[in-house]
TORGUNU-391086 format. One record per residue: x, y, z of N, C-alpha, C in turn; residue in one letter. Coordinates in steps of 0.001 Angstrom, whole numbers, padded with zeros to 6 digits, always signed. Layout:
BEGIN
XYZXYZXYZA;...
// end
This chain:
BEGIN
+017248-016469+007600+016480-015280+006994+017230-013963+007328X;+017899-014063+008417+018721-012850+008880+019499-012312+007609X;+020297-013153+006998+021237-012796+006058+020607-012048+004963X;+019337-012398+004513+018801-011719+003426+018397-010079+003627X;+018308-009716+004928+018005-008363+005222+019292-007687+005853X;+020456-008380+006080+021515-007889+006759+022111-006706+005863X;+022293-005454+006468+022900-004347+005898+022238-003885+004550X;+020931-004147+004540+020142-003669+003322+019422-002488+003675X;+018868-001662+002774+018075-000514+002875+016773-000915+002303X;+015670-000793+003021+014256-001327+002498+013472-000196+002494X;+012722+000063+001501+011674+001000+001339+010240+000441+001324X;+009410+000889+002071+007923+000305+002167+006948+001375+001681X;+006337+001285+000515+005270+002228+000136+004132+001900+001032X;+003312+002909+001429+002171+002577+002384+002709+002164+003613X;+003852+002692+004142+004656+002246+005297+003865+002459+006577X;+002850+003277+006560+002142+003728+007938+000900+002898+008049X;+000679+002109+007165-000488+001169+007199-000363-000018+008265X;-001423-000901+008396-001338-001992+009385-000194-002886+009044X;-000116-003279+007667+000912-004184+007343+002369-003608+007401X;+002427-002302+006908+003711-001601+006920+004419-001469+008276X;+003580-001089+009306+004113-000927+010616+004559-002257+011303X;+003793-003343+010969+004259-004681+011449+005434-005190+010698X;+005457-004998+009446+006721-005444+008652+007897-004683+009203X;+007827-003353+009339+009030-002522+009677+009460-002884+011103X;+008507-003131+012064+008834-003486+013398+009481-004782+013342X;+009181-005809+012483+009809-007097+012415+011218-006957+011910X;+011516-006275+010747+012722-006250+010123+013791-005401+011042X;+013308-004653+011860+014143-003896+012712+014794-004749+013720X;+014412-006095+013903+015095-007004+014693+016336-007537+013977X;+016533-007333+012697+017582-007789+011995+018649-006610+011822X;+019732-007030+011318+020794-005949+011203+020772-005188+009875X;+019526-004439+009657+019347-003847+008524+020170-002425+008508X;+020371-001841+007339+021080-000598+007239+020134+000578+007595X;+018879+000459+006867+017943+001554+007059+016479+001103+006530X;+015526+001564+006932+014222+001357+006473+013574+002795+006042X;+012847+002871+005016+012300+004066+004562+010737+003860+004440X;+010057+004778+005249+008732+004716+005234+008227+005694+004191X;+007581+005246+003210+007163+006125+002033+005614+006134+002058X;+004946+007323+002395+003442+007406+002409+003038+008780+002229X;+001705+009089+002089+001222+010507+001800+000826+011133+003001X;+000662+010509+004123-000002+011107+005315+000984+011527+006312X;+001181+012870+006449+002295+013230+007355+001889+013069+008876X;+000691+013142+009153+000116+013028+010606+000463+011351+010910X;+000136+010451+010039+000370+009067+010325+001809+008878+010529X;+002786+009523+009757+004134+009424+009839+004661+009958+011201X;+004072+011091+011527+004417+011787+012868+003998+010879+014140X;+002748+010186+013976+002240+009360+014977+003141+008152+015058X;+003436+007575+013898+004371+006430+013899+005773+006683+014498X;+006337+007720+014135+007653+008158+014595+007709+008179+016109X;+006552+008453+016666+006558+008745+018199+005935+007504+018859X;+005818+006374+018092+005196+005213+018825+006574+004525+019525X;+006195+003892+020760+007340+003433+021586+008213+002280+020947X;+007529+001446+020081+008366+000425+019364+009239+000911+018218X;+009099+002259+017848+009899+002775+016770+010840+003850+017282X;+010678+004388+018407+011495+005541+018837+012976+005025+019080X;+013140+003953+019578+014576+003445+019805+015357+003242+018600X;+014701+003252+017348+015294+003033+016048+015366+004320+015315X;+015268+005460+015779+015281+006694+015070+016329+006809+013976X;+017603+006318+014341+018612+006403+013389+018563+005473+012123X;+017619+004405+012278+017506+003629+011146+016123+003691+010400X;+015302+004668+010659+014027+004782+010059+014067+006348+009499X;+013812+006345+008103+013483+007650+007631+012081+007706+007063X;+011522+008887+007113+010090+009125+006796+010168+009972+005538X;+009422+009464+004539+009456+010263+003251+007974+010554+002862X;+007570+011827+002706+006299+012139+002209+006260+011878+000683X;+005294+011085+000250+005262+010987-001360+003982+010135-001693X;+003715+010093-002855+002572+009353-003450+003141+008484-004372X;+002530+007206-004486+003000+006276-005631+002525+006726-007043X;+001586+007735-006967+001322+008323-008270+002482+009200-008856X;+003420+009533-008085+004496+010567-008477+005706+009732-008753X;+006008+009390-010027+007240+008568-010242+008552+009180-009890X;+008636+010613-010108+009817+011190-009827+010079+011187-008458X;+009132+011293-007471+009347+011401-006023+009685+009956-005567X;+009033+008929-006303+009482+007439-006013+010848+007232-006328X;+011340+007749-007553+012668+007545-007915+013808+008181-007008X;+013472+009413-006528+014205+010048-005638+014421+009206-004280X;+013140+008654-003801+013122+008020-002545+013881+006668-002650X;+013945+006024-003797+014667+004658-003944+016042+004753-004235X;+016599+005942-004221+017994+006108-004327+018851+005223-003191X;+019660+004294-003596+020425+003562-002679+019542+002437-001999X;+018399+002300-002454+017414+001225-001814+017770-000150-002330X;+017820-001142-001665+018044-002577-001986+016760-003254-002223X;+015857-003221-001325+014577-003880-001462+013449-002960-001343X;+012326-003172-002048+010956-002426-001854+010034-003433-001614X;+009074-003029-000627+007819-003679-000357+006663-002755-000795X;+005817-003029-001806+004809-002189-002302+003497-002534-001558X;+003102-001827-000489+001944-002039+000211+000914-000978-000049X;+001215+000121-000604+000349+001170-000728-000811+000810-001848X;-001989+001206-001532-003083+000925-002454-004420+001527-001919X;-005436+001709-002791-006736+001962-002395-007401+000642-002186X;-007891+000331-001070-008273-000994-000766-009793-001307-000416X;-010499-000143-000204-011936-000339+000178-012794-000602-001136X;-013450-001709-001146-014199-002104-002306-015206-001050-002677X;-016080-000501-001879-017032+000439-002129-016456+001681-002727X;-015286+002154-002061-014678+003440-002477-014181+003208-003864X;-013579+002182-004194-012943+001863-005638-014239+001877-006571X;-015341+001273-006167-016438+001313-007130-016955+002615-007471X;-017016+003580-006407-017482+004919-006671-016498+005790-007316X;-015214+005475-006924-014183+006435-007521-013185+005626-008308X;-013633+005073-009467-012868+004056-010308-011617+004774-010798X;-011660+006002-011243-010397+006570-011755-009357+006899-010687X;-009808+007108-009569-008731+007173-008441-008063+005953-008205X;-008973+004836-008210-008411+003552-007934-007379+003048-008947X;-007630+003351-010112-006761+003175-011262-005433+003871-011255X;-005584+005062-010824-004479+005983-010710-003411+005485-009724X;-003922+004990-008548-003154+004595-007468-002667+003028-007698X;-003649+002202-007825-003306+000760-007774-002716+000218-009177X;-002966+000851-010302-002513+000426-011555-001326+001241-012006X;-001694+002550-012213-000491+003543-012569+000597+003738-011468X;+000151+003534-010243+001091+003589-009207+001963+002454-009123X;+001428+001220-009575+002310+000051-009621+003368+000195-010804X;+002865+000693-011844+003807+001013-012975+004867+001925-012587X;+004588+002997-011755+005571+003928-011275+006596+003215-010402X;+006087+002367-009433+006970+001631-008547+007929+000697-009367X;+007473+000072-010366+008327-000713-011281+009384+000004-011926X;+008947+001089-012591+009948+001914-013281+010894+002655-012357X;+010477+003118-011241+011415+003746-010330+012507+002733-009778X;+011986+001376-009513+012763+000438-009015+013897+000048-010047X;+013527+000004-011285+014444-000340-012319+015488+000754-012524X;+015059+002001-012589+015992+003137-012596+016935+003143-011551X;+016467+002905-010490+017224+003094-009187+018036+001884-008720X;+018026+001000-009668+018816-000317-009386+018490-001127-008109X;+017174-001108-007797+016631-001923-006674+016912-003469-007030X;+017273-004215-006058+017604-005557-006196+016278-006433-006314X;+015249-006232-005285+014157-007177-005139+013116-006190-004724X;+011863-006452-005412+010603-005818-005120+009580-006875-004799X;+008868-006747-003670+007591-007616-003403+006509-006741-003341X;+005406-007046-004078+004167-006328-004250+002983-007028-003498X;+002220-006362-002603+001288-007137-001988+000017-007208-002816X;-000826-008424-002811-001924-008510-003527-003050-009069-002591X;-004112-009428-003133-005357-009772-002345-006092-010914-002990X;-006939-011610-002258-007693-012630-002833-008728-012023-003728X;-009044-010830-003756-010066-010163-004611-009415-009874-006058X;-008127-010140-006225-007553-010109-007453-007769-011442-008368X;-008168-012446-007745-008283-013699-008242-009794-013740-008712X;-010015-014006-010248-011271-013936-010746-012055-012704-010221X;-011501-011487-010417-012295-010301-009785-013627-010036-010391X;-014540-009656-009492-015923-009073-009882-016068-007668-009387X;-015051-007092-008743-015174-005650-008491-013892-004822-008947X;-013949-003593-008880-012953-002720-009510-011607-002846-008679X;-011777-002915-007427-010524-003078-006581-009815-004345-006974X;-010483-005426-007037-009863-006655-007542-009309-006653-008808X;-009962-005885-009643-009587-005763-011210-008123-004954-011229X;-008142-003940-010438-006921-003147-010392-005611-003863-009843X;-006044-004794-008795-004974-005467-008155-004424-006657-009107X;-005382-007205-009830-004964-008174-010916-004032-007463-011994X;-004395-006380-012310-003512-005639-013263-002197-005343-012634X;-002187-004890-011339-000986-004743-010736-000137-005922-010714X;-000718-006978-010283-000024-008414-010223+000796-008738-011498X;-000041-008417-012590+000518-008921-013950+001608-007898-014357X;+001372-006716-013923+002582-005671-014260+003826-006172-013473X;+003753-006451-012252+005001-006773-011552+005671-008034-011960X;+004691-009028-012351+005422-010237-012889+006036-010035-014227X;+005294-009356-015045+005806-009128-016467+007062-008321-016428X;+007305-007500-015430+008482-006536-015301+009732-007308-015250X;+009743-008672-014993+010942-009425-014829+011509-009774-016224X;+010725-009522-017285+011245-009874-018626+012526-009238-019061X;+012570-007887-018725+013643-007194-019355+014340-006224-018152X;+014680-006968-016955+015062-006083-015784+016028-006921-015082X;+017101-006146-014480+017884-006871-013426+017237-006830-012037X;+016336-006094-011834+015440-006068-010730+014629-007196-010692X;+014523-007960-009609+013488-009078-009466+012221-008640-008858X;+011162-009076-009488+009733-008732-008983+008965-009956-008697X;+008330-009955-007468+007421-010971-007219+006269-010413-006542X;+005189-011236-006297+003836-010786-005639+003531-011871-004543X;+003054-011262-003483+002511-012060-002344+000965-011769-002256X;+000152-012849-002369-001318-012697-002264-001860-013300-000928X;-002671-012726-000262-003291-013305+000934-004688-012721+001151X;-005334-013375+002145-006790-012914+002337-006955-011680+003426X;-008220-011775+003898-008582-010793+004851-007611-010769+006109X;-007104-009669+006609-006266-009500+007684-007015-009168+008940X;-006909-010074+010060-007591-009863+011314-007219-008561+011856X;-008504-007745+012031-008388-006496+012831-007629-005328+012063X;-007265-005432+010606-006791-004547+010062-007826-003314+009775X;-007273-002094+009435-008208-001068+009230-009208-001321+008165X;-010414-001134+008559-011538-001558+007740-012071-003032+007803X;-011501-003823+008640-011833-005181+008966-013145-005183+009612X;-013995-006337+009234-015258-006568+009870-015279-006771+011362X;-014118-007180+011874-014041-007382+013464-014180-006108+014171X;-013493-005127+013968-013690-003870+014641-015055-003363+014297X;-015629-003575+013228-016978-003087+012921-018060-003770+013689X;-017864-005085+013838-018836-005827+014726-018597-005268+016195X;-017359-005187+016573-017160-004739+018000-017846-003399+018351X;-017767-002460+017331-018356-001193+017384-019857-001291+017619X;-020496-002193+016673-021877-002401+016893-022300-002978+018179X;-021491-003888+018754-021854-004346+020076-021745-003343+021182X;-020766-002474+021078-020671-001406+022075-021687-000343+021993X;-022338-000183+020737-023540+000731+020608-024787+000096+020902X;-024622-001138+021376-026052-001781+021821-026884-002560+020739X;-026102-003027+019666-026825-003729+018632-027552-004887+019194X;-028649-005233+018544-029398-006410+019098-029014-007628+018220X;-028513-007452+017019-027950-008675+016267-026929-008047+015279X;-026125-008814+014826-025074-008435+013771-025395-008717+012404X;-025162-007867+011537-025446-007898+010091-024435-009008+009261X;-025056-009957+008565-024195-010800+007699-024915-010645+006253X;-024017-010285+005347-024675-010180+004021-025204-011424+003352X;-024638-012409+003661-025207-013892+003227-024566-014925+004190X;-025632-015670+004723-025303-016623+005853-024370-017809+005366X;-024272-017889+004138-023327-018899+003443-021962-018481+003321X;-021647-017077+003537-020454-016510+003251-019301-017087+003964X;-018199-017347+003268-016888-017698+003945-015747-016783+003563X;-014746-016612+004333-013502-015761+004045-012230-016522+004554X;-011227-016178+003837-009829-016579+004316-009530-015461+005304X;-008829-015910+006387-008318-014956+007276-006794-015249+007731X;-006115-014168+007863-004714-014156+008062-004314-013102+009226X;-003363-013473+010053-002937-012431+011064-001863-011495+010436X;-001639-010268+010855-000506-009514+010335+000780-010267+010535X;+000952-010952+011516+002396-011706+011723+002496-012744+010655X;+001503-013417+010223+001463-014450+009126+001765-013642+007755X;+001137-012570+007569+001431-011776+006378+002874-011403+006241X;+003358-010907+007389+004756-010410+007324+005696-011514+007172X;+005394-012647+007837+006324-013775+007646+006339-014273+006199X;+005186-014284+005443+005131-014642+004066+006014-013787+003274X;+005844-012409+003460+006624-011511+002611+008101-011688+002932X;+008665-011871+004225+010023-012213+004481+010333-013527+003800X;+009636-014428+003871+009985-015730+003125+010082-015532+001699X;+009198-014745+001076+009228-014437-000301+010469-013833-000736X;+011044-012718+000048+012285-012116-000248+013500-013110-000116X;+013341-014162+000730+014387-015045+000799+014536-016084-000295X;+013265-016472-000818+013133-017537-001798+012825-017062-003187X;+012511-015915-003416+012076-015519-004769+013300-015442-005719X;+012919-015846-007037+013773-015859-008170+013341-014582-009067X;+012135-014115-008841+011538-013060-009675+010591-013640-010579X;+009265-013239-010320+008166-013727-011260+007281-014609-010480X;+007462-014942-009218+006508-015901-008593+005356-015072-008096X;+004273-015770-007961+003086-015242-007171+002999-016109-005915X;+003236-015682-004711+003227-016491-003565+001808-016344-002911X;+001252-017559-002367+000008-017636-001795+000188-018387-000446X;+000099-017612+000576+000212-018271+001885-000952-019185+002237X;-000816-020398+002712-001813-021244+003254-002408-020680+004577X;-003669-020404+004588-004253-019849+005694-005507-020457+005920X;-006163-020341+007059-007597-020969+007352-008757-020128+006880X;-009808-020814+006650-011071-020108+006315-011949-019990+007539X;-013019-019271+007595-014019-019229+008555-015428-018766+008040X;-016436-019316+008503-017723-018856+008231-018068-017576+008761X;-018592-016657+008146-018866-015352+008702-019768-015353+009833X;-020686-016398+009895-021710-016529+011038-020935-016948+012192X;-019928-017788+012046-018925-018175+013200-018260-016935+013816X;-017707-016088+012891-017012-014842+013315-017995-014026+014106X;-019247-013829+013695-020158-013068+014523-020383-013656+015920X;-020493-014944+015973-020623-015683+017256-019347-015374+018125X;-018213-015467+017484-016997-015298+018306-016962-013856+018811X;-017331-012892+018159-017369-011484+018689-018520-011293+019623X;-019585-011781+019411-020769-011586+020306-021654-012782+020530X;-021271-013748+021444-021861-015044+021543-023405-014841+021816X;-023710-013833+022467-025150-013707+022922-026087-012974+021952X;-025615-012484+020934-026259-011758+019886-026573-012730+018765X;-027768-012538+018069-028104-013208+016845-027488-012462+015609X;-027924-013079+014422-027476-012291+013196-028698-012011+012368X;-028521-011120+011479-029671-011037+010488-028851-010744+009026X;-029497-011354+007989-029039-011318+006716-029461-009991+005858X;-028419-009395+005324-028571-007918+004876-028694-007978+003231X;-028223-009258+002619-028115-009263+001250-026671-008856+000726X;-026163-009420-000305-024962-009221-000790-024672-007936-001346X;-023583-007291-001091-023244-005917-001582-022643-006007-003074X;-022614-004871-003717-022099-004834-005074-020572-005169-004958X;-020127-006073-005892-018715-006351-005972-018336-007381-004912X;-019205-008006-004134-018870-008801-003017-019218-010282-003411X;-018195-011227-003206-018473-012688-003419-018957-013372-002087X;-019701-014559-002355-020108-015256-001101-018778-016151-000719X;-017939-016539-001617-016734-017202-001239-015535-016532-001994X;-014412-016453-001358-013189-015872-002003-012285-017047-002539X;-011422-016603-003546-010526-017560-004212-009150-016905-004238X;-008127-017681-003992-006746-017165-004163-006061-017865-005284X;-006377-019083-005726-005766-019662-006914-006927-020313-007759X;-007126-019865-008918-008256-020436-009778-007836-021660-010460X;-008724-022435-010893-008377-023767-011527-007500-023591-012809X;-007610-022333-013452-006861-022171-014701-005358-021968-014355X;-004978-021805-013140-003504-021619-012775-002986-022922-012240X;-003867-024050-012126-003347-025356-011560-002275-025835-012154X;-002011-025933-013485-000976-026389-014120+000345-025708-013739X;+000285-024446-013264+001516-023807-013061+001736-023515-011497X;+001056-024219-010675+000940-024063-009284+001780-025111-008565X;+002756-024720-007672+003535-025615-006927+003029-025516-005434X;+003059-026686-004628+002776-026568-003283+004027-026832-002457X;+004120-025949-001425+005121-025958-000360+004489-026273+000906X;+005319-026428+001896+004736-026745+003327+003796-025643+003669X;+004111-024271+003684+003334-023276+004136+002755-022369+003054X;+003062-022600+001806+002457-021712+000820+002448-022360-000576X;+001639-021809-001425+001746-022231-002936+002580-021153-003741X;+003065-021506-004851+003613-020666-005801+002941-020774-007192X;+002467-019709-007692+002006-019630-009031+003165-019234-009904X;+003619-020114-010838+004655-019734-011681+004166-018909-012974X;+004926-018076-013467+004536-017257-014626+004475-018054-015845X;+003616-017770-016719+003582-018525-017932+004410-017660-019033X;+005771-017762-018842+006709-016825-019769+008016-017585-020038X;+008476-017226-021209+009668-017898-021660+010805-017609-020750X;+010972-016480-020233+012160-016007-019302+012126-016851-018109X;+010893-017455-017626+010841-018108-016419+011515-019496-016395X;+011627-020117-017583+012115-021386-017661+013453-021724-017073X;+014364-020677-017387+015716-020883-016769+015684-020705-015330X;+014907-019720-014768+014660-019649-013365+014067-020698-012630X;+013173-021331-013247+012372-022521-012655+013252-023730-012398X;+014526-023829-012851+015319-025130-012687+015521-025379-011152X;+015288-026588-010864+015389-026999-009402+014768-026258-008387X;+013550-025748-008885+012873-024866-007971+012259-025595-006711X;+011992-026828-006832+011312-027550-005760+009712-027486-005783X;+009158-027852-004633+007674-027926-004606+007050-029014-005235X;+005747-029135-004960+005065-030332-005646+003884-029952-006438X;+003872-030270-007732+002723-030012-008644+001320-030279-008000X;+000305-029428-008029-000965-029651-007626-001695-030412-008525X;-002862-031008-008359-003779-031654-009191-004278-030732-010303X;-004615-031291-011452-005111-030520-012611-006378-029744-012343X;-007151-030240-011398-008382-029725-011151-008380-028752-009704X;-007102-028506-009367-006873-027695-008062-007446-026317-008180X;-008149-025789-007156-008360-024435-006881-008268-024138-005388X;-007929-023025-005033-007790-022681-003607-008817-021587-003172X;-009977-022083-002654-011035-021203-002380-011334-021181-000810X;-012020-020166-000374-012452-020197+001178-013430-021238+001486X;-014146-021723+000401-015098-022745+000804-014641-024215+000668X;-013491-024409-000080-013045-025841-000290-011646-025940+000585X;-011441-025157+001440-010203-025103+002286-010201-026398+003196X;-009058-026863+003484-009044-028026+004540-008798-027641+005855X;-008489-026208+006054-008228-025573+007373-009222-024582+007787X;-009906-024937+008847-011064-024048+009224-010926-023628+010680X;-011309-022471+010926-011270-021807+012206-012701-021962+013013X;-012825-022526+014131-013935-022709+014839-014227-021325+015547X;-015433-021363+016185-015818-020092+016898-014794-020020+018079X;-014389-021089+018806-013426-021003+019704-012073-020495+019305X;-011614-020910+018108-010280-020502+017551-010457-018961+017253X;-011584-018549+016720-011719-017173+016381-011660-016283+017744X;-012428-016842+018791-012322-016035+020045-010986-015949+020543X;-010074-016870+020388-008819-016798+020962-008049-015815+020137X;-008156-015725+018792-007428-014910+018103-007820-013429+018308X;-009081-013286+018442-009690-011853+018730-009190-011438+020005X;-009128-012338+021084-008582-012007+022438-007151-011612+022301X;-006307-012294+021528-005022-011985+021363-004722-010624+020854X;-005680-010234+019898-005569-008803+019211-005858-007793+020250X;-006651-008091+021207-007007-007087+022153-006097-006894+023206X;-005148-007834+023381-004181-007811+024470-003104-006588+024209X;
// end
């Protein structure tokens, strides 16, 4: 995998976020030429630039203030860039529901800007991050990310730049995650933890697993794939027990735009899905993909296959979750 990043210049939109920092920290281990952190928040860039894990690499990291809504600024920033990771998005479900036009401007029109800037700048490869909420979406956030996924995949039709998508579930302890929320309630003396529905299940992935999947995608992509990392599920009641074994839980009722179970591959995509050891690939239903699909590998899934958080074969126990949370706190 070293060779795919060797002497490359990589730009990361939303580079000061949880994923962006972890990805950049990882690729700095390779002989990259430069990494560009593209984001809107100057204070987060200042903070990141002064973090101990990044200060030794000052000569290899550039910080660029910009918004994915600004195509001209993106095009400037991508000059001389080989690879792009598009991680910038409005991600909070309630916020997107209350501010739908803003979500569309960033998540849909911003995706279009990234695509057009990458094409114009001669970028070789682009990976866009997606979410389980983009699969059969019931909220605006998921709908905007589904639009984004389709834009990036369709962009391969008439472009020398290769575009692919990586889709995964909830990231442990990322900004806005339920784990820090539960921990905050415990510190404040809560008598029980709120669960919207006791039947609820969720996919869970660590930042390291998310980064590894994106790096694998850069290595394997032909342009047009939607990569789905195999990850475990957990019952939300078990997650609450892992955070606070001595506290009970109470049901609050499902929120607008929230599902009881999440899905990353719908049954409608089963006929185009290939299984690999650590991930699935959803192939595009497009004429231009036929040539790229030659000798692709992987094993076709069954015709009734779907990948949901409640039909998963891999489950986290309370003990597993406690170990993972403990590792996050170290």
